[in-house]
SEBAGU-45185 format. One line per 8 residues: number of its first residue (from 1); their letters; for each residue x, y, z of C-alpha. Coordinates in steps of 0.001 Angstrom, whole numbers, plus 500000, padded with zeros to 6 digits. Layout:
% SEBAGU-45185
NUM	a	X,Y,Z | ...
% end
This chain:
% SEBAGU-45185
1	xxxxxxxx	470727,939265,365681 | 468651,936135,364899 | 468569,935083,361262 | 466279,932591,359932 | 467742,929898,357184 | 466426,928616,354748 | 468307,926726,351408 | 467032,925535,348249
9	xxxxxxxx	469389,922072,346941 | 471546,922051,343633 | 473200,920153,342273 | 476286,921405,340024 | 475995,918853,336416 | 480385,918206,336553 | 480836,915933,333706 | 483050,913952,335980
17	xxxxxxxx	481743,913886,339846 | 478797,916040,340805 | 478887,917962,343329 | 476533,919474,345889 | 475575,922833,346115 | 472969,924576,348908 | 472003,927467,348483 | 470934,929141,351389
25	xxxxxxxx	469109,932671,352066 | 469550,934024,355015 | 467117,937216,356612 | 467921,939451,359497 | 464916,940870,361736 | 465111,943834,359001 | 464560,942552,356134 | 468192,942394,354483
33	xxxxxxxx	468737,939029,353024 | 471577,937748,351510 | 471793,935033,349480 | 474981,931851,350112 | 476760,929001,348216 | 477901,925682,350525 | 478830,922145,350325 | 477065,920254,352664
41	xxxxxxxx	480727,919779,354711 | 481182,923302,355283 | 480982,924476,358738 | 478605,926890,359160 | 480962,929512,361168 | 483038,929937,358225 | 479601,931369,356449 | 478571,933465,360012
49	xxxxxxxx	482364,935331,358896 | 481692,936288,355197 | 477542,936475,356370 | 479166,939541,359200 | 481780,940828,356791 | 479167,941480,353557 | 476538,943311,356708 | 479812,944448,357592
57	xxxxxxxx	478234,943833,361364 | 479366,942479,364375 | 478977,938586,363733 | 479307,938198,367697 | 476566,938635,368401 | 474111,936507,365724 | 472040,933675,366824 | 471635,931398,363795
65	xxxxxxxx	468452,928820,364084 | 467184,926024,361740 | 463727,924472,362123 | 463833,926021,365352 | 466930,924650,366223 | 470155,927035,366595 | 473139,926185,364213 | 476470,926366,366358
73	xxxxxxxx	479702,926745,364373 | 481236,923641,364112 | 478047,921991,362658 | 477856,921301,359043 | 473799,921472,356839 | 475396,917709,357034 | 475077,918027,360193 | 471821,919610,361141
81	xxx	470535,916815,358201 | 469782,919406,355500 | 468414,918425,351854
% end
């Protein structure tokens, strides 16, 4: 399965230090959609596991792409320059 990822940036308005959080909208080929919030330094592998659990599917069959490039488990939103 191939999943397409889109993101929406948002800043948390905490009093001390604002934490940046990214929102990913993930859609599969069957038009099932999942929304996930992560920090810029969160490894995509963690996100893949949660996605597999929420869709009740085998995560080893996934392929993730962002702007046409494959995303690996060790990549982070920051490392692939998601804005």
